[in-house]
C-alpha positions as CSV (number, residue, x, y, z in Angstrom):
1,M,21.9,-68.7,-105.1
2,S,21.8,-71.5,-102.6
3,A,20.4,-71.0,-99.1
4,N,23.9,-71.3,-97.6
5,A,25.2,-68.8,-100.0
6,I,22.7,-66.2,-99.1
7,D,22.9,-67.0,-95.4
8,D,26.7,-66.5,-95.5
9,A,26.3,-63.2,-97.4
10,E,23.7,-61.9,-95.0
11,G,25.8,-62.9,-92.0
12,A,28.7,-60.9,-93.5
13,V,26.6,-57.8,-93.5
14,A,24.8,-58.4,-90.3
15,G,26.0,-55.2,-88.8
16,S,24.2,-53.1,-91.4
17,A,21.3,-55.4,-92.2
18,K,17.9,-54.9,-90.7
19,P,15.9,-58.0,-89.6
20,Y,13.3,-59.5,-91.8
21,P,9.7,-58.4,-91.2
22,S,7.6,-60.6,-88.9
23,A,6.1,-63.7,-90.4
24,A,2.7,-62.2,-90.1
25,G,3.8,-59.0,-91.8
26,G,5.5,-60.9,-94.6
27,W,2.5,-63.2,-95.2
28,F,0.0,-60.3,-95.1
29,L,1.9,-58.7,-98.0
30,V,2.1,-62.0,-99.9
31,V,-1.7,-62.6,-99.4
32,M,-2.5,-59.1,-100.7
33,L,-0.1,-59.5,-103.7
34,T,-1.7,-62.9,-104.4
35,F,-5.2,-61.4,-104.5
36,A,-3.8,-58.9,-107.0
37,Y,-2.3,-61.7,-109.0
38,I,-5.7,-63.4,-109.0
39,F,-7.3,-60.3,-110.3
40,S,-4.7,-60.1,-113.0
41,F,-5.2,-63.7,-114.2
42,V,-9.0,-63.3,-114.2
43,D,-8.5,-60.2,-116.5
44,R,-5.9,-62.1,-118.5
45,Y,-7.7,-65.4,-119.0
46,V,-11.3,-64.3,-119.4
47,L,-10.7,-63.5,-123.1
48,N,-9.9,-67.2,-123.8
49,Y,-13.5,-68.2,-123.2
50,L,-14.9,-65.4,-125.4
51,V,-13.0,-66.3,-128.6
52,E,-15.9,-67.6,-130.5
53,P,-18.4,-64.7,-130.0
54,I,-15.6,-62.1,-130.6
55,K,-14.4,-64.0,-133.7
56,A,-18.0,-64.0,-135.0
57,E,-18.7,-60.3,-134.3
58,F,-15.5,-59.1,-136.0
59,A,-15.2,-61.9,-138.6
60,L,-11.7,-62.8,-137.4
61,T,-9.5,-65.7,-138.6
62,D,-7.7,-68.1,-136.2
63,I,-4.5,-66.2,-137.1
64,Q,-6.0,-62.9,-135.9
65,V,-7.3,-64.7,-132.8
66,G,-3.8,-66.0,-132.1
67,W,-2.3,-62.5,-132.3
68,L,-5.1,-61.1,-130.2
69,L,-4.4,-63.6,-127.4
70,S,-0.7,-62.8,-127.7
71,A,-1.2,-59.0,-127.6
72,F,-0.9,-59.0,-123.8
73,T,2.4,-60.9,-123.7
74,I,4.0,-58.9,-126.5
75,I,4.0,-55.7,-124.5
76,Y,4.1,-57.4,-121.0
77,G,7.7,-58.5,-121.3
78,F,8.9,-55.4,-123.0
79,V,7.5,-53.0,-120.4
80,G,8.7,-55.3,-117.7
81,I,12.3,-54.3,-118.5
82,F,11.6,-50.7,-117.5
83,M,9.5,-51.9,-114.5
84,G,12.4,-54.0,-113.2
85,W,14.7,-51.0,-113.2
86,L,12.0,-48.9,-111.5
87,I,11.2,-51.6,-109.0
88,D,14.8,-51.8,-107.9
89,R,14.7,-48.1,-107.1
90,G,11.1,-47.0,-106.5
91,H,8.3,-47.4,-104.0
92,R,7.1,-50.9,-105.0
93,V,3.6,-51.0,-103.4
94,W,2.6,-47.8,-105.1
95,I,3.9,-49.1,-108.4
96,V,1.7,-52.2,-107.9
97,S,-1.3,-49.9,-107.2
98,I,-0.9,-48.0,-110.4
99,G,-0.5,-51.2,-112.3
100,I,-3.7,-52.8,-111.0
101,A,-5.7,-49.7,-111.9
102,L,-4.2,-49.6,-115.4
103,W,-4.9,-53.3,-116.3
104,S,-8.4,-53.1,-114.8
105,A,-9.2,-50.1,-116.9
106,A,-7.8,-51.7,-120.0
107,T,-10.0,-54.8,-119.4
108,V,-13.0,-52.5,-119.4
109,A,-11.7,-50.9,-122.6
110,T,-11.5,-54.3,-124.2
111,G,-15.2,-54.7,-123.6
112,L,-15.9,-51.4,-125.3
113,A,-13.7,-52.0,-128.4
114,K,-15.3,-51.4,-131.8
115,N,-12.8,-53.1,-134.0
116,F,-9.8,-55.5,-134.1
117,T,-7.3,-52.6,-133.7
118,Q,-9.0,-51.4,-130.6
119,L,-9.2,-54.9,-129.2
120,F,-5.5,-55.4,-129.8
121,A,-4.5,-52.1,-128.2
122,A,-6.7,-52.7,-125.2
123,R,-5.1,-56.1,-124.6
124,M,-1.7,-54.6,-124.9
125,S,-2.6,-52.1,-122.3
126,V,-3.6,-54.9,-119.9
127,G,0.0,-56.2,-120.4
128,V,1.4,-52.8,-119.5
129,G,-0.4,-52.8,-116.2
130,E,0.3,-56.4,-115.3
131,A,4.1,-55.9,-116.0
132,T,4.4,-54.1,-112.7
133,L,3.2,-56.9,-110.5
134,S,5.5,-60.0,-110.5
135,P,8.8,-58.2,-110.6
136,A,7.7,-56.1,-107.6
137,T,6.3,-59.1,-105.8
138,F,9.4,-61.2,-106.1
139,S,11.6,-58.3,-105.1
140,M,9.5,-57.7,-102.0
141,I,9.3,-61.5,-101.1
142,G,13.1,-61.5,-101.3
143,D,13.2,-58.7,-98.7
144,S,10.5,-60.3,-96.5
145,F,11.7,-63.9,-96.1
146,P,15.0,-65.6,-95.5
147,P,16.2,-67.9,-98.4
148,E,15.2,-71.2,-96.9
149,K,11.6,-69.9,-96.4
150,R,11.0,-68.2,-99.8
151,A,9.8,-71.1,-101.9
152,K,6.5,-71.5,-100.0
153,P,5.4,-67.8,-100.3
154,I,6.5,-67.8,-104.0
155,A,4.5,-71.0,-104.6
156,F,1.5,-69.4,-102.7
157,Y,1.7,-66.3,-104.9
158,S,2.1,-68.5,-108.0
159,S,-1.0,-70.4,-107.0
160,A,-3.0,-67.3,-108.1
161,L,-2.4,-68.6,-111.7
162,P,-4.8,-71.6,-111.4
163,I,-7.1,-69.7,-109.0
164,G,-7.4,-66.7,-111.3
165,A,-7.8,-68.9,-114.4
166,G,-10.3,-71.0,-112.6
167,L,-12.3,-68.1,-111.4
168,A,-12.3,-66.6,-114.9
169,S,-13.7,-69.9,-116.2
170,L,-16.4,-70.1,-113.6
171,L,-17.4,-66.5,-114.0
172,T,-17.5,-66.7,-117.7
173,A,-19.5,-70.0,-117.5
174,A,-22.0,-68.3,-115.2
175,I,-22.5,-65.2,-117.2
176,I,-22.7,-67.1,-120.5
177,A,-25.4,-69.3,-119.0
178,I,-27.3,-66.2,-117.9
179,A,-26.9,-64.6,-121.3
180,S,-27.5,-67.8,-123.3
181,S,-30.6,-66.3,-124.7
182,G,-28.4,-64.0,-126.8
183,E,-30.1,-61.0,-125.4
184,T,-28.0,-57.9,-124.4
185,Q,-27.2,-57.0,-120.8
186,S,-27.5,-53.6,-119.2
187,L,-25.0,-51.8,-117.0
188,P,-25.3,-48.3,-115.5
189,L,-23.2,-45.8,-117.5
190,F,-22.5,-48.4,-120.2
191,G,-26.0,-49.1,-121.5
192,E,-26.9,-52.2,-123.4
193,L,-24.1,-54.7,-124.0
194,S,-23.6,-58.0,-125.8
195,P,-22.7,-60.9,-123.4
196,W,-19.0,-60.9,-124.1
197,R,-18.7,-57.2,-123.6
198,F,-20.7,-57.4,-120.4
199,I,-18.3,-60.1,-119.1
200,L,-15.2,-58.0,-119.7
201,I,-16.6,-54.9,-118.1
202,V,-17.9,-56.7,-115.0
203,V,-14.5,-58.4,-114.6
204,G,-12.5,-55.2,-115.0
205,L,-14.3,-52.8,-112.7
206,P,-13.5,-54.4,-109.3
207,G,-9.8,-54.0,-109.8
208,L,-10.1,-50.2,-109.9
209,I,-11.3,-50.3,-106.3
210,F,-8.8,-53.0,-105.2
211,A,-5.9,-50.9,-106.5
212,L,-6.5,-48.3,-103.8
213,I,-5.6,-50.7,-101.0
214,F,-2.0,-50.8,-102.0
215,L,-1.6,-47.1,-101.4
216,F,-1.8,-48.0,-97.6
217,I,0.4,-51.1,-97.4
218,K,3.8,-50.8,-95.8
219,E,6.9,-51.1,-98.1
220,P,9.3,-53.8,-96.9
221,V,12.9,-52.6,-96.2
222,R,15.3,-53.5,-99.0
223,R,17.9,-56.1,-98.1
224,P,21.6,-55.3,-98.6
225,A,23.6,-56.7,-101.6
226,T,24.5,-60.4,-101.1
227,V,27.3,-60.6,-103.6
228,S,30.3,-58.3,-103.7
229,E,30.7,-55.8,-106.5
230,E,33.8,-57.7,-107.7
231,I,31.4,-60.5,-108.8
232,I,28.3,-58.5,-110.0
233,G,29.6,-55.0,-110.6
234,G,26.6,-52.9,-109.5
235,S,22.9,-52.7,-109.6
236,S,22.3,-51.0,-113.0
237,F,20.4,-52.5,-115.9
238,F,23.7,-52.9,-117.7
239,D,25.1,-54.7,-114.7
240,A,22.1,-57.1,-114.9
241,L,22.6,-57.7,-118.6
242,K,26.4,-58.2,-118.2
243,Y,25.8,-60.8,-115.4
244,I,23.2,-62.7,-117.6
245,F,25.4,-62.7,-120.7
246,K,28.4,-63.8,-118.6
247,N,26.3,-66.8,-117.6
248,F,24.4,-67.0,-120.9
249,W,24.1,-70.7,-121.3
250,L,23.0,-71.2,-117.7
251,Y,20.2,-68.7,-118.0
252,F,19.3,-69.7,-121.5
253,G,19.0,-73.5,-120.7
254,F,17.0,-72.8,-117.5
255,I,14.6,-70.2,-119.0
256,M,13.9,-72.4,-122.1
257,V,12.1,-74.9,-119.8
258,V,9.9,-72.2,-118.4
259,C,9.4,-70.8,-122.0
260,C,8.1,-74.2,-123.0
261,M,5.6,-74.0,-120.2
262,T,4.3,-70.6,-121.2
263,A,4.1,-71.6,-124.9
264,I,1.9,-74.5,-123.9
265,A,-0.2,-72.6,-121.3
266,Y,-0.8,-69.7,-123.6
267,S,-1.7,-71.9,-126.6
268,Q,-4.4,-73.4,-124.3
269,G,-6.2,-70.2,-124.6
270,L,-7.8,-71.8,-127.6
271,L,-9.0,-74.9,-125.7
272,A,-12.6,-73.6,-125.3
273,A,-12.7,-73.3,-129.1
274,T,-11.0,-76.6,-129.5
275,F,-13.5,-78.5,-127.4
276,E,-16.4,-76.8,-129.1
277,R,-15.1,-77.6,-132.6
278,T,-13.9,-81.2,-131.8
279,W,-16.4,-82.6,-129.4
280,G,-19.3,-80.1,-129.6
281,W,-18.9,-78.7,-126.0
282,P,-20.3,-75.2,-125.7
283,A,-17.9,-72.7,-124.2
284,E,-19.7,-72.4,-120.9
285,K,-19.5,-76.2,-120.3
286,Y,-15.8,-76.3,-120.9
287,A,-15.3,-73.1,-118.8
288,L,-17.3,-74.6,-115.9
289,I,-15.4,-77.9,-115.8
290,N,-12.0,-76.4,-116.4
291,G,-12.6,-73.8,-113.7
292,I,-13.5,-76.3,-111.1
293,L,-10.5,-78.5,-111.9
294,L,-8.1,-75.6,-111.9
295,L,-9.4,-74.5,-108.4
296,V,-9.2,-78.0,-107.0
297,I,-5.8,-79.1,-108.5
298,G,-3.8,-76.0,-109.1
299,P,-3.3,-74.2,-105.7
300,I,-2.7,-77.5,-103.7
301,N,-0.3,-78.8,-106.3
302,M,1.8,-75.6,-106.3
303,M,1.9,-75.3,-102.5
304,I,3.0,-79.0,-102.2
305,F,5.9,-78.6,-104.5
306,G,6.9,-75.2,-103.1
307,S,7.0,-76.8,-99.6
308,I,9.1,-79.7,-101.0
309,S,11.5,-77.3,-102.6
310,D,12.0,-75.5,-99.2
311,R,12.4,-78.8,-97.4
312,M,15.0,-80.1,-99.9
313,T,16.9,-76.8,-99.8
314,T,17.0,-76.8,-96.0
315,K,18.5,-80.3,-96.2
316,G,21.3,-79.1,-98.4
317,V,20.0,-80.0,-101.9
318,T,21.2,-76.7,-103.4
319,D,19.7,-77.4,-106.9
320,A,16.3,-78.6,-105.5
321,P,14.2,-76.0,-107.4
322,L,15.8,-77.1,-110.7
323,K,15.2,-80.8,-110.1
324,I,11.6,-80.1,-109.3
325,L,11.4,-77.9,-112.4
326,Y,12.6,-80.8,-114.6
327,L,10.0,-83.1,-113.0
328,G,7.3,-80.6,-114.0
329,F,8.6,-80.5,-117.5
330,F,8.4,-84.3,-118.0
331,I,4.8,-84.3,-116.7
332,M,3.8,-81.2,-118.7
333,V,4.9,-82.0,-122.2
334,P,3.4,-85.4,-123.0
335,T,0.1,-84.5,-121.2
336,A,-0.1,-81.4,-123.4
337,V,-0.1,-83.6,-126.5
338,L,-2.2,-86.6,-125.7
339,P,-5.6,-85.0,-124.8
340,Y,-6.5,-84.1,-128.4
341,F,-6.2,-87.7,-129.5
342,M,-8.6,-89.0,-126.9
343,P,-11.9,-90.5,-128.2
344,S,-14.0,-88.3,-126.0
345,A,-13.9,-84.9,-124.3
346,E,-14.1,-86.5,-120.9
347,L,-10.9,-88.5,-121.4
348,A,-9.2,-85.4,-122.8
349,I,-10.1,-83.5,-119.6
350,V,-8.6,-86.3,-117.5
351,V,-5.3,-86.0,-119.2
352,L,-5.4,-82.2,-119.0
353,C,-5.7,-82.6,-115.2
354,L,-2.2,-84.2,-115.2
355,N,-1.1,-81.4,-117.5
356,T,-2.3,-78.8,-115.0
357,V,-0.1,-80.6,-112.4
358,G,3.0,-80.3,-114.7
359,I,2.4,-76.7,-115.6
360,G,1.8,-75.9,-111.9
361,I,5.1,-77.4,-110.8
362,V,7.0,-75.4,-113.4
363,S,5.2,-72.2,-112.4
364,A,5.6,-72.8,-108.7
365,V,9.4,-73.2,-108.6
366,G,10.5,-71.3,-111.7
367,V,11.2,-68.0,-109.9
368,T,12.6,-69.9,-106.9
369,A,15.2,-71.5,-109.2
370,L,16.0,-68.1,-110.7
371,L,16.5,-66.4,-107.4
372,A,19.0,-69.1,-106.4
373,I,21.4,-68.0,-109.1
374,T,20.6,-64.2,-109.1
375,P,22.3,-61.7,-106.7
376,S,19.9,-59.5,-104.7
377,Q,21.1,-56.2,-106.1
378,I,19.8,-57.0,-109.6
379,R,16.9,-59.3,-108.6
380,G,14.1,-57.0,-109.8
381,Q,15.7,-56.4,-113.2
382,V,16.6,-60.1,-113.8
383,V,13.0,-61.1,-112.8
384,A,11.7,-58.5,-115.3
385,L,14.0,-59.9,-118.0
386,Y,12.9,-63.4,-117.1
387,Y,9.3,-62.4,-117.6
388,L,10.2,-60.7,-120.9
389,A,11.7,-63.9,-122.2
390,I,9.0,-66.3,-121.0
391,S,6.2,-63.9,-122.1
392,W,7.5,-63.2,-125.6
393,F,8.4,-66.9,-126.1
394,G,5.0,-67.9,-124.7
395,A,3.3,-65.6,-127.1
396,L,4.5,-67.8,-129.9
397,G,2.3,-70.6,-128.6
398,P,-1.1,-69.2,-129.6
399,I,0.4,-67.5,-132.7
400,A,1.9,-70.8,-133.8
401,T,-1.4,-72.6,-133.0
402,G,-3.4,-70.0,-135.1
403,Y,-1.1,-70.4,-138.1
404,L,-1.0,-74.2,-137.9
405,S,-4.8,-74.3,-137.6
406,S,-5.5,-71.9,-140.5
407,L,-2.7,-72.9,-142.9
408,V,-1.8,-76.5,-142.1
409,Y,-4.5,-78.6,-140.5
410,G,-7.6,-76.5,-141.3
411,E,-9.6,-74.6,-138.7
412,E,-12.0,-77.5,-138.1
413,N,-8.9,-79.6,-137.0
414,I,-7.6,-77.0,-134.5
415,R,-6.9,-79.8,-132.0
416,Y,-3.9,-81.0,-134.1
417,A,-2.5,-77.5,-134.0
418,V,-2.8,-77.4,-130.2
419,A,-1.2,-80.8,-130.0
420,T,1.8,-79.9,-132.2
421,V,2.9,-76.8,-130.2
422,P,4.2,-78.7,-127.1
423,V,6.4,-80.9,-129.3
424,L,7.9,-78.0,-131.1
425,F,8.7,-76.0,-128.0
426,A,10.0,-78.9,-125.9
427,I,12.9,-80.1,-128.1
428,L,15.5,-77.4,-127.3
429,P,15.1,-77.4,-123.5
430,F,15.2,-81.2,-123.5
431,I,18.5,-81.2,-125.4
432,L,20.0,-78.5,-123.1
433,M,19.0,-80.2,-119.8
434,P,22.3,-82.0,-118.9
435,A,24.5,-79.0,-119.6
436,T,22.0,-76.6,-117.8
437,R,22.1,-78.7,-114.6
438,R,25.9,-78.8,-114.6
439,L,26.1,-75.1,-115.0
440,Y,23.5,-74.5,-112.4
441,Q,25.4,-76.4,-109.8
442,E,28.7,-74.8,-110.7
443,Q,27.1,-71.3,-110.4
444,I,25.8,-72.0,-106.9
445,E,29.2,-73.1,-105.8
446,R,30.8,-70.0,-107.4
447,L,28.3,-67.7,-105.6
448,N,29.0,-69.6,-102.3
449,E,32.7,-68.7,-102.7
450,G,32.0,-65.1,-103.7
451,T,30.0,-64.4,-100.5
452,R,32.6,-65.7,-98.1
């Protein structure tokens, strides 16, 4: 929905609407949610840098590794449907608190797993906990900021992705360096642990404490519906589904761009192994360099394009988030293919820096673009369905990479498998782009009319 559309709607209900929270109150909530998101991405990404020792200990194939890296996303999206329904009705900050505690405990459980089945179950449990966070966050941001000021806090929150991934890289690099002798590490209550188990437990434990903070954070007041019931129906899960299917090709074409991003990003969970097998870089070297680059490039990049989206929307460019999303797509796809054909690891890293920019752009404005075409009364459920789609589709990235590596190219040539995935997943959204943009603009005009 455009800024004007939501402004008109909120003006129409001004008599019953309460004012937005103060800027300080809104940003305090965003900052705390961003810290939670950073915790989630550290817990989520740390496993990527531990593939080789886990694979060796449990004698896994790349196919099994691909499924293990996708275990999180398989359950994450599914549980998110229920979470979206709950978030549209429940106490959101308490839901977030429970989610943080659950995913942190599951990360610890991953470090205690004794076989592949336990590993897989623990990673799925991480997905259950993390499924609470983003639907609740975007619902609360929508209730805390007016439309023309939402892209910046959404981009700020989304910057947790590179920050969390970068911190996971640096933390893993540091601990691997400390444990490079191969000796076990000791933790109170847990005893002697191999290095990869030690890393997972150390990463998971702080979240159990951080979860308690959200029990004391004030819940923002929910905003009134911005679209009449004649257009949307109601706020039930079936109303959300009905609205999406009524606008199927719009949502499908838009979401496929973001699905391409998640497929690429999730398949890059195998990059530590790729650099080790292709150029001989140990995991800690790749993790250190990748972590620094993510922390330097990612947050700044996402905040810049979030601010650009707000500025363009304020100037009346109603489809600004979609235009920026497409820019990210055209940066992201070629730079996800080219690195693995570079003659050196250093040149591959340079190209991957550009890829980080493209992925960051898509991540920064994806939800902003979604909220522009989604009425407020079904926002939590639509965001949950959005995460279901992009998570499940993204899970195909590492799975496809594993199969291509083991069955097509050979596991010593894993780089070709990683390079093939972006091409496979970019074809459909590219074909749909012209129709998607037309439908997007038409929907914004339709919603403008429906709120007058």
